[in-house]
KEKE-793765 format. One line per 4 residues: number of its first residue (from 1); for each residue x, z, y of C-alpha. Coordinates in nm, 3 decimals. Layout:
BEGIN
NUM	X:Z:Y  ...
This chain:
BEGIN
1	0.010:-0.034:0.014  0.315:-0.064:0.215  0.246:-0.331:0.531  0.617:-0.475:0.583
5	0.685:-0.679:0.889  0.897:-0.947:0.881  0.988:-1.199:1.216  0.652:-1.021:1.392
9	0.424:-1.117:1.096  0.369:-0.876:0.834  0.314:-0.855:0.442  0.359:-0.589:0.173
13	0.603:-0.472:-0.093  0.619:-0.648:-0.433  0.317:-0.441:-0.622  -0.054:-0.462:-0.593
17	-0.178:-0.206:-0.337  -0.099:-0.264:0.037  -0.281:-0.353:0.351  -0.344:-0.559:0.663
21	-0.113:-0.596:0.925  -0.217:-0.395:1.239  -0.173:-0.765:1.463  -0.390:-0.966:1.203
25	-0.256:-1.331:1.104  -0.471:-1.586:1.291  -0.585:-1.911:1.119  -0.709:-1.945:0.742
29	-0.447:-1.971:0.548  -0.205:-1.792:0.356  0.132:-1.776:0.521  0.439:-1.646:0.329
33	0.517:-1.348:0.561  0.824:-1.192:0.333  1.043:-1.335:0.076  1.368:-1.264:-0.088
37	1.496:-1.579:-0.095  1.722:-1.590:0.178  1.859:-1.224:0.044  2.143:-1.187:-0.161
41	2.011:-1.097:-0.528  2.206:-0.761:-0.544  2.025:-0.681:-0.204  1.669:-0.788:-0.269
45	1.517:-0.462:-0.367  1.681:-0.229:-0.045  1.546:-0.504:0.179  1.210:-0.462:0.064
49	1.281:-0.037:0.029  1.378:-0.010:0.390  1.081:-0.194:0.527  0.844:-0.045:0.296
53	0.955:0.299:0.439  0.928:0.181:0.787  0.533:0.061:0.765  0.190:0.155:0.867
57	0.119:0.218:0.493  0.469:0.364:0.388  0.565:0.319:0.009  0.856:0.436:-0.192
61	1.010:0.148:-0.415  1.268:0.176:-0.656  1.457:0.011:-0.928  1.790:-0.097:-1.025
65	1.975:-0.340:-0.767  2.161:-0.531:-1.013  1.881:-0.658:-1.214  1.773:-0.996:-1.005
69	1.493:-0.844:-0.834  1.289:-1.063:-0.611  0.974:-1.100:-0.457  0.747:-1.342:-0.221
73	0.401:-1.260:-0.026  0.174:-1.456:0.108  -0.111:-1.312:0.362  -0.372:-1.472:0.523
77	-0.706:-1.307:0.743  -1.041:-1.431:0.663  -1.295:-1.234:0.895  -1.274:-0.855:0.828
81	-1.116:-0.882:0.460  -0.711:-0.966:0.448  -0.652:-1.177:0.124  -0.274:-1.143:-0.041
85	-0.107:-1.284:-0.318  0.223:-1.144:-0.449  0.491:-1.253:-0.652  0.754:-1.019:-0.800
89	1.017:-1.042:-1.063  1.351:-0.865:-1.189  1.523:-0.834:-1.548  1.429:-0.478:-1.582
93	1.218:-0.202:-1.463  1.105:-0.132:-1.128  0.810:0.050:-0.936  0.631:0.191:-0.612
97	0.497:0.507:-0.523  0.289:0.647:-0.234  0.262:1.027:-0.227  0.049:1.319:-0.010
101	0.383:1.298:0.235  0.377:0.948:0.290  -0.061:0.905:0.326  -0.023:1.162:0.588
105	0.251:0.961:0.793  -0.002:0.685:0.821  -0.329:0.621:0.613  -0.528:0.301:0.750
109	-0.839:0.399:0.556  -0.815:0.100:0.318  -0.964:-0.023:0.009  -0.783:-0.255:-0.199
113	-0.899:-0.481:-0.478  -0.637:-0.572:-0.683  -0.647:-0.914:-0.951  -0.400:-0.844:-1.182
117	-0.274:-1.243:-1.284  0.002:-1.211:-1.457  0.229:-0.950:-1.608  0.168:-0.576:-1.773
121	0.135:-0.293:-1.513  0.134:0.086:-1.558  -0.052:0.282:-1.287  -0.034:0.643:-1.242
125	-0.375:0.751:-1.027  -0.550:1.151:-0.960  -0.335:1.229:-1.323  -0.438:0.927:-1.504
129	-0.236:0.673:-1.663  -0.373:0.327:-1.717  -0.197:-0.027:-1.844  -0.343:-0.327:-1.643
133	-0.303:-0.627:-1.797  -0.408:-1.013:-1.696  -0.781:-1.037:-1.621  -0.804:-0.609:-1.511
137	-0.937:-0.545:-1.180  -0.783:-0.228:-1.001  -0.996:-0.052:-0.681  -0.755:0.123:-0.485
141	-0.763:0.398:-0.170  -0.480:0.448:0.096  -0.604:0.784:0.097  -0.520:0.838:-0.277
145	-0.162:0.895:-0.406  -0.044:0.643:-0.712  0.233:0.545:-0.874  0.306:0.212:-1.051
149	0.567:0.076:-1.229  0.621:-0.238:-1.445  0.883:-0.388:-1.678  1.103:-0.654:-1.679
153	0.953:-1.043:-1.604  0.740:-1.217:-1.325  0.425:-1.024:-1.219  0.173:-1.195:-0.985
157	-0.164:-1.048:-0.808  -0.450:-1.132:-0.610  -0.580:-0.885:-0.365  -0.825:-0.806:-0.123
161	-0.789:-0.570:0.163  -1.103:-0.401:0.256  -1.183:-0.174:0.568  -1.304:0.144:0.391
165	-1.596:0.203:0.639  -1.763:-0.126:0.516  -1.813:0.040:0.166  -1.984:0.360:0.209
169	-1.975:0.451:-0.107  -2.015:0.807:-0.202  -1.642:0.942:-0.195  -1.662:1.188:-0.476
173	-1.840:0.925:-0.704  -1.638:0.624:-0.599  -1.268:0.822:-0.659  -1.344:0.843:-1.024
177	-1.306:0.425:-1.037  -0.940:0.444:-0.842  -0.706:0.345:-1.076  -0.934:0.274:-1.339
181	-0.945:-0.046:-1.550  -1.201:-0.239:-1.474  -1.262:-0.615:-1.624  -1.244:-0.901:-1.438
185	-1.381:-1.121:-1.744  -1.729:-1.084:-1.743  -2.014:-0.974:-1.547  -2.008:-0.850:-1.195
189	-1.633:-0.868:-1.211  -1.600:-1.182:-1.327  -1.841:-1.306:-1.007  -1.555:-1.126:-0.796
193	-1.282:-1.214:-0.929  -1.362:-1.610:-0.975  -1.481:-1.591:-0.633  -1.182:-1.477:-0.454
197	-0.961:-1.659:-0.654  -1.146:-2.000:-0.530  -1.191:-1.811:-0.152  -0.811:-1.812:-0.138
201	-0.721:-2.113:-0.249  -1.003:-2.228:0.009  -0.890:-2.076:0.338  -0.752:-2.366:0.489
205	-1.149:-2.533:0.490  -1.302:-2.203:0.651  -1.401:-2.205:0.983  -1.427:-1.865:1.212
209	-1.831:-1.872:1.127  -1.734:-1.956:0.765  -1.469:-1.681:0.743  -1.723:-1.426:0.887
213	-1.978:-1.521:0.623  -1.719:-1.542:0.294  -1.547:-1.192:0.365  -1.917:-1.081:0.418
217	-1.971:-1.198:0.089  -1.666:-1.091:-0.073  -1.727:-0.723:0.055  -2.074:-0.740:-0.085
221	-1.934:-0.839:-0.420  -1.723:-0.563:-0.407  -1.986:-0.309:-0.319  -2.158:-0.448:-0.641
225	-1.891:-0.414:-0.893  -1.834:-0.035:-0.762  -2.202:0.002:-0.820  -2.231:-0.166:-1.128
229	-1.909:0.101:-1.259  -2.085:0.393:-1.131  -2.440:0.297:-1.311  -2.243:0.233:-1.598
233	-2.076:0.519:-1.623  -2.374:0.765:-1.530  -2.617:0.601:-1.769  -2.682:0.797:-2.087
237	-2.874:0.669:-2.372  -3.118:0.942:-2.387  -3.260:0.887:-2.049  -3.268:0.458:-2.087
241	-3.683:0.460:-2.017  -3.614:0.665:-1.679  -3.358:0.429:-1.603  -3.541:0.140:-1.665
245	-3.818:0.304:-1.421  -3.570:0.387:-1.156  -3.461:0.004:-1.147  -3.819:-0.105:-1.120
249	-3.801:0.118:-0.819  -3.523:0.014:-0.643  -3.657:-0.352:-0.693  -3.988:-0.245:-0.513
253	-3.796:-0.096:-0.267  -3.567:-0.371:-0.209  -3.884:-0.603:-0.135  -4.055:-0.387:0.154
257	-3.791:-0.245:0.306  -3.899:-0.441:0.623  -4.222:-0.230:0.596  -4.195:0.086:0.849
261	-4.457:0.314:0.618  -4.247:0.262:0.307  -4.254:0.630:0.203  -4.218:0.845:-0.143
265	-4.581:0.879:-0.126  -4.674:0.491:-0.131  -4.363:0.465:-0.431  -4.510:0.709:-0.652
269	-4.875:0.576:-0.596  -4.729:0.208:-0.723  -4.575:0.317:-1.004  -4.822:0.565:-1.122
273	-4.618:0.881:-1.111  -4.618:1.200:-0.900  -4.423:1.228:-0.581  -4.253:1.549:-0.737
277	-4.130:1.307:-1.048  -4.008:1.042:-0.818  -3.796:1.242:-0.615  -3.638:1.406:-0.933
281	-3.530:1.049:-1.028  -3.338:0.981:-0.785  -3.207:1.370:-0.722  -3.084:1.330:-1.101
285	-2.860:1.015:-0.945  -2.741:1.206:-0.635  -2.973:1.117:-0.360  -3.304:1.148:-0.223
289	-3.531:0.856:-0.199  -3.559:0.818:0.158  -3.156:0.827:0.143  -3.162:0.555:-0.067
293	-3.457:0.362:0.145  -3.254:0.431:0.469  -2.866:0.282:0.289  -3.051:-0.023:0.155
297	-3.192:-0.106:0.558  -2.889:-0.008:0.698  -2.688:-0.266:0.474  -2.909:-0.506:0.586
301	-2.869:-0.445:0.960  -2.502:-0.436:0.860  -2.579:-0.805:0.736  -2.768:-0.934:0.997
305	-2.529:-0.762:1.304  -2.231:-0.969:1.109  -2.427:-1.319:1.052  -2.326:-1.592:1.339
309	-2.668:-1.762:1.302  -2.782:-1.410:1.441  -2.522:-1.333:1.717  -2.776:-1.343:1.964
313	-3.054:-1.179:1.797  -3.110:-0.837:1.998  -2.984:-0.502:1.800  -3.350:-0.361:1.845
317	-3.514:-0.661:1.675  -3.273:-0.660:1.394  -3.351:-0.292:1.365  -3.750:-0.339:1.345
321	-3.673:-0.662:1.122  -3.563:-0.344:0.853  -3.826:-0.122:0.941  -3.624:0.142:1.194
325	-3.908:0.121:1.407  -3.722:0.396:1.665  -3.335:0.246:1.779  -3.184:0.552:1.864
329	-3.282:0.690:1.517  -3.126:0.351:1.382  -2.826:0.398:1.608  -2.744:0.794:1.487
333	-2.804:0.631:1.121  -2.576:0.336:1.165  -2.285:0.529:1.352  -2.315:0.773:1.060
337	-2.283:0.563:0.791  -2.017:0.328:0.873  -1.836:0.550:1.185  -1.922:0.296:1.456
341	-2.234:0.231:1.664  -2.421:-0.105:1.596  -2.332:-0.290:1.902  -1.944:-0.147:1.804
345	-1.986:-0.366:1.432  -2.089:-0.620:1.579  -1.820:-0.701:1.836  -1.573:-0.563:1.523
349	-1.691:-0.980:1.396  -1.726:-1.181:1.673  -1.472:-1.142:2.003  -1.217:-1.277:1.844
353	-1.374:-1.581:1.670  -1.579:-1.646:1.970  -1.856:-1.664:1.843  -2.095:-1.472:2.086
357	-2.303:-1.673:2.383  -2.065:-1.672:2.672  -2.180:-1.517:2.955  -2.407:-1.225:2.804
361	-2.393:-0.923:2.912  -2.229:-0.632:2.604  -2.571:-0.506:2.437  -2.600:-0.125:2.398
365	-2.720:0.076:2.127
């Protein structure tokens, strides 16, 4: 999780978890931002180690300098997501770590989604050791310590770096997934892996508006993978009937998010259960009915605020579209969920791309 700066650009060290630059790369292509090609072979590892310890997300690299270590990193900016492709190699074991002291020094609050393309990697995270092979996905967090190492040979990885505020899943639950081996061969994981790989190949073809939409899709697919893994972990065979009912209710709510009158009594009546049973169904999964509704509504609003086609639509209209009748209530809920106001969130996407209409006064929340 280290950002390495070279010739006023930024990149990451040879392993899988890192972060975007403080000054993001412009344009929609992958730029090679660091390479050991011009460094004498014995000095390649030292070159990367020194840079890694200096940067915004400092990490500690280790290995034998006399093993022909080499590394090459390419980074591209896509809306709110940074895409990184990394290749490293040596004739012996090498590794990287990020401990509590380095986290205290600097933490940009990022999630890292890493797709393993070549080589086997060992990762120690939260006292759990996991081996990753090609086709596996790893979820990382710049706030969580880790140590990783890999044996001789070539390793190749593709990674997405996403601001944590854009994925407001319950931290205590999500943390169970950090360092766990997630499959990129089937289901949601395969969809995310395929889409991320194709996105990295096609970066040069995206307009600024495309970049915003595609980066939002990557964030959404990452959220879907996290939700899938959390549901898989939590689901118990003995409650399969309750799980089916829970999913049916979720679908019912999703179709009616724009109705201001959506409430527990209405939902319970539609499913022929008591309000008390409805509350128990959601509480067993760590949330209340209204919390779940509010989260889904906020997510829909988040989508609309990041949609270039809706850049001129007033925030109050977006809030009303998804069931928030009182804008101050919406603004407080949005601030609590995402760490910024709706207007700040919209500016997070658009100012640098020039998508918003020129001459329009900044919108207040």
